[in-house]
C-alpha positions in Angstrom: 134.6 1.9 -60.4 132.7 3.2 -63.4 131.6 -0.1 -64.0 130.7 -0.9 -60.5 128.4 2.2 -60.3 126.9 1.4 -63.5 126.1 -2.4 -62.2 124.8 -0.7 -58.9 122.4 1.5 -60.7 121.1 -1.6 -62.9 120.3 -3.3 -59.9 118.3 -0.7 -58.4 116.6 0.1 -61.6 115.4 -3.4 -62.0 114.3 -3.8 -58.6 112.3 -0.6 -58.9 110.7 -1.4 -62.2 110.2 -4.8 -61.0 108.3 -3.3 -57.5 106.0 -0.7 -59.3 104.7 -3.2 -62.0 104.4 -5.8 -59.1 106.2 -8.2 -61.7 105.2 -11.7 -61.8 108.3 -13.6 -63.8 105.7 -16.2 -64.7 103.7 -13.9 -66.4 102.7 -14.7 -70.1 101.7 -11.3 -71.6 105.4 -10.7 -73.1 105.1 -9.8 -76.4 108.3 -7.5 -76.8 111.7 -8.3 -75.6 115.0 -6.3 -75.6 118.1 -7.7 -75.1 121.1 -5.2 -74.8 124.4 -7.2 -75.2 126.8 -4.2 -76.2 130.1 -6.3 -75.8 132.8 -8.0 -77.5 132.7 -11.1 -80.0 133.8 -13.7 -77.2 131.0 -12.2 -74.7 128.4 -12.6 -77.4 129.5 -16.0 -77.9 128.9 -17.0 -74.4 125.4 -15.4 -74.4 123.8 -17.0 -77.6 122.0 -19.7 -75.6 120.0 -16.9 -73.7 118.3 -16.0 -77.1 117.3 -19.8 -77.5 116.1 -20.1 -73.9 113.8 -17.0 -74.5 112.4 -18.2 -77.8 111.3 -21.4 -76.2 109.8 -19.6 -73.2 107.9 -16.9 -75.2 107.5 -18.5 -78.9 105.4 -15.4 -80.1 107.4 -12.9 -78.8 109.4 -10.3 -80.7 113.0 -10.6 -79.7 115.5 -7.7 -80.6 119.3 -7.7 -79.7 121.1 -4.5 -79.4 124.8 -5.3 -80.1 128.0 -3.6 -81.5 128.3 -3.5 -85.4 131.1 -5.9 -85.6 129.5 -8.5 -83.3 126.4 -8.5 -85.6 127.8 -11.4 -88.3 127.9 -13.9 -85.4 124.2 -13.7 -84.7 122.4 -12.5 -88.0 121.1 -16.1 -88.9 119.8 -16.8 -85.3 116.3 -18.2 -85.7 115.7 -17.1 -82.0 116.4 -13.4 -82.8 113.7 -11.2 -84.6 115.9 -8.0 -85.3 119.5 -6.9 -84.5 119.8 -3.3 -83.7 122.6 -0.8 -82.9 122.9 1.3 -80.0 121.6 4.5 -81.7 118.4 2.6 -81.9 117.5 2.7 -78.4 115.9 5.8 -78.6 112.2 5.4 -78.0 112.5 1.1 -77.9 109.5 -0.3 -76.2 109.5 -3.5 -74.5 107.6 -5.5 -72.1 110.9 -7.5 -71.1 114.2 -5.4 -70.8 117.5 -7.4 -70.1 120.5 -5.7 -69.7 122.8 -8.4 -70.6 125.9 -5.9 -70.9 124.5 -2.3 -71.0 126.0 1.1 -70.8 124.5 4.4 -69.1 122.5 5.3 -72.3 120.8 2.0 -72.2 120.1 2.2 -68.7 118.2 5.4 -69.2 116.3 4.1 -72.3 115.2 1.0 -70.3 113.5 3.3 -67.6 111.3 4.8 -70.3 110.7 1.5 -72.5 107.3 0.7 -70.4 109.0 -2.7 -69.4 107.2 -4.6 -67.1 110.1 -7.0 -66.2 113.8 -5.7 -66.0 116.6 -8.0 -65.5 120.1 -7.1 -65.6 123.7 -8.2 -65.2 124.6 -5.9 -62.3 122.2 -7.8 -60.1 124.1 -11.1 -60.9 127.6 -9.6 -60.5 126.7 -8.3 -56.9 125.3 -11.8 -56.1 128.4 -13.4 -57.4 131.1 -10.9 -55.9 134.2 -12.5 -55.3 133.3 -15.9 -56.8 132.5 -15.0 -60.6 130.9 -18.0 -62.4 131.9 -18.8 -65.8 130.3 -16.4 -68.2 128.0 -19.0 -69.7 126.2 -19.5 -66.3 126.4 -15.7 -65.5 124.4 -15.0 -68.6 121.8 -17.6 -67.9 121.6 -16.6 -64.2 120.4 -13.3 -65.6 117.1 -15.0 -67.3 116.7 -17.8 -64.6 113.9 -15.8 -62.7 111.7 -16.3 -65.9 111.7 -20.1 -65.6 113.6 -20.6 -68.7 115.2 -23.9 -69.4 119.1 -23.8 -69.9 120.3 -24.5 -73.6 124.0 -24.9 -75.1 125.3 -22.0 -77.0 124.8 -22.7 -80.8 125.6 -20.7 -83.8 123.6 -20.6 -87.4 125.9 -20.2 -90.3 124.2 -19.8 -93.8 124.7 -21.5 -96.8 126.8 -18.7 -98.0 129.3 -18.8 -95.0 129.5 -22.7 -95.4 130.5 -22.3 -99.1 133.0 -19.6 -98.6 134.5 -21.7 -95.5 135.0 -24.8 -98.1 136.7 -22.3 -100.5 139.0 -21.2 -97.9 139.8 -24.9 -97.2 140.1 -26.2 -100.7 142.8 -23.4 -101.3 144.9 -24.7 -98.4 145.2 -28.2 -99.6 144.3 -31.6 -98.7 146.1 -31.9 -95.2 144.4 -31.8 -91.8 144.7 -28.1 -90.4 144.8 -26.2 -87.2 143.9 -22.7 -86.6 146.3 -20.8 -84.7 145.3 -17.5 -83.0 148.1 -15.3 -81.9 146.5 -12.2 -81.5 144.1 -10.4 -78.7 142.8 -7.3 -77.4 145.7 -6.6 -75.0 149.3 -7.4 -75.5 149.5 -8.8 -72.1 147.1 -11.5 -73.4 149.3 -12.7 -76.3 151.7 -15.6 -76.0 155.0 -15.1 -77.8 155.0 -15.3 -81.5 158.1 -17.5 -81.3 156.6 -20.0 -79.3 153.6 -20.1 -81.6 156.4 -20.7 -84.4 157.5 -23.8 -82.5 154.0 -25.1 -82.3 153.6 -24.9 -85.9 156.6 -27.1 -86.6 155.2 -29.4 -84.1 152.0 -29.9 -85.6 153.5 -30.2 -88.9 156.3 -32.4 -88.1 154.4 -34.8 -85.6 150.8 -34.8 -87.0 151.1 -33.8 -90.6 149.1 -30.6 -90.0 149.4 -27.3 -91.7 148.9 -24.3 -89.3 146.4 -21.5 -90.5 147.3 -18.4 -89.0 144.3 -16.4 -88.1 144.2 -12.5 -87.5 142.8 -9.3 -88.2 144.7 -6.6 -90.3 146.4 -4.9 -87.4 147.9 -8.2 -86.2 149.4 -9.0 -89.3 152.9 -8.1 -88.0 152.5 -11.0 -85.5 151.6 -13.4 -87.8 154.4 -12.5 -90.2 156.6 -13.0 -87.3 155.5 -16.4 -86.5 155.8 -17.3 -90.4 159.6 -16.0 -90.5 160.5 -18.1 -87.5 158.8 -21.4 -88.8 159.9 -24.0 -90.8 156.6 -25.5 -91.7 155.2 -22.6 -93.9 152.1 -21.7 -92.2 149.3 -19.8 -93.9 148.4 -16.4 -93.0 144.6 -15.9 -92.9 143.2 -12.2 -92.7 139.4 -13.3 -92.4 137.4 -10.2 -93.8 134.3 -12.1 -94.1 131.5 -12.9 -91.6 132.4 -14.3 -88.1 130.2 -17.5 -89.2 132.7 -17.9 -91.9 135.3 -18.4 -89.3 132.9 -20.7 -87.5 132.1 -22.9 -90.5 135.9 -23.4 -90.8 136.9 -23.7 -87.4 134.4 -26.5 -86.8 136.3 -28.5 -89.6 139.8 -27.8 -88.1 141.7 -30.8 -86.2 142.9 -28.4 -83.4 142.6 -24.8 -82.3 145.5 -23.1 -80.3 144.8 -19.6 -79.2 145.0 -16.9 -76.5 142.1 -15.8 -74.5 139.8 -14.3 -77.1 136.6 -14.3 -79.2 137.9 -16.8 -81.8 138.7 -19.3 -78.7 134.9 -19.1 -77.5 133.6 -19.7 -81.3 136.1 -22.7 -81.5 134.7 -24.0 -78.1 131.0 -23.8 -79.5 132.2 -25.5 -82.5 133.2 -28.4 -80.3 136.8 -28.2 -81.8 139.7 -29.5 -79.8 141.0 -26.2 -77.9 144.2 -25.4 -76.2 143.3 -22.0 -74.6 146.2 -19.7 -73.3 145.2 -17.4 -70.6 147.1 -14.3 -68.8 145.9 -11.8 -66.7 142.1 -12.8 -67.2 140.1 -14.0 -64.1 140.4 -17.8 -63.6 137.4 -20.0 -65.2 135.3 -17.2 -66.3 136.1 -17.6 -70.1 137.6 -20.9 -70.4 136.5 -23.4 -73.1 133.7 -25.6 -72.1 133.8 -28.5 -74.7 135.3 -31.9 -73.6 138.0 -31.9 -76.1 139.6 -28.6 -74.7 142.5 -27.8 -72.3 143.8 -24.5 -70.7 147.1 -23.3 -69.6 146.8 -20.3 -67.1 149.6 -19.1 -64.9 147.5 -17.8 -62.2 149.6 -15.3 -60.0 149.1 -13.5 -57.0 148.4 -10.2 -58.9 145.6 -11.8 -61.0 143.3 -10.5 -62.2 144.7 -7.1 -63.2 143.9 -4.2 -65.5 145.6 -6.0 -68.5 147.4 -3.0 -69.2 149.9 -2.4 -66.1 152.0 -5.4 -65.4 153.9 -5.8 -62.2 156.1 -8.5 -63.7 156.8 -6.6 -66.9 160.2 -8.8 -67.5 158.3 -12.1 -67.3 154.4 -11.5 -67.3 152.0 -14.3 -66.4 151.3 -15.5 -69.9 154.8 -15.7 -71.1 155.4 -18.5 -68.4 153.5 -20.8 -70.3 156.1 -23.0 -71.8 156.2 -24.7 -75.2 156.6 -27.9 -73.7 153.1 -27.4 -71.8 151.3 -26.7 -74.8 152.9 -29.4 -76.6 151.9 -31.8 -73.7 148.2 -30.6 -73.8 148.2 -30.7 -77.8 149.2 -34.5 -77.4 146.7 -35.3 -74.7 143.8 -34.3 -77.1 144.9 -35.4 -80.4 
């Protein structure tokens, strides 16, 4: 409910600013652009095409992106962005064009005193889409559509350092083709069983000669170790403490990505890596991978979507209804 109020007030703020400035979306006197995207890794990955579209529309404008610190490394080489700011740098920020791609009450307030001549926001799109939410890629572009921008495909920009680090990791893993397995997720209800993932690692090794690289963060180490203990194929645990672009540079060289709904899935999708995405309580379609080599498994129940915390089927949650056989079939189709 709190988010709905924020969306509603964003909508009203945009209408008010655009009215008092008699905003013309085709105006060319746009020199400073602020994009607020205080969101998670996967959400940012489905938004990077917006910055490319803005750069093409306003080639000489200064484009600032306000994001969470741990997301910064995903976009820090993006040539379409001039500066990347933290939320506490919103104070006194001036802009001709203010975009609330995903903001907070704080960013809403600062947008009102930024001097913006045009204000566009996510709340307007969410209210327009209510009951029929589009894929996040399209929702993000819909925010800037009134500006007459041309739609782009998402693209990430690893630097030479990230590319070299990625190659060093791959060399450590040996000469076999490899699959990236991501068994973690922000919520437990979005995590497929580690025992089932272990079966997939064995299938990949025995049938396709692939080693499995188990990607995770420090707090997911127990999940990865459970997979290792129950696998016969000696998968390798990879706790990536490098830039998110190192992961991108690795996954674009992978033969396959299998993982839960997550940021790594979105990055693998941009890399055009064959993906099998496993979805649980999330909204259908919104975060499905889009590349032509991808497959999605999603057992959509009548209770979907839920708050991803309180399950009405705790003995058999939706993501655990995805069978190993179904995942195996999807892997066979795309390899």
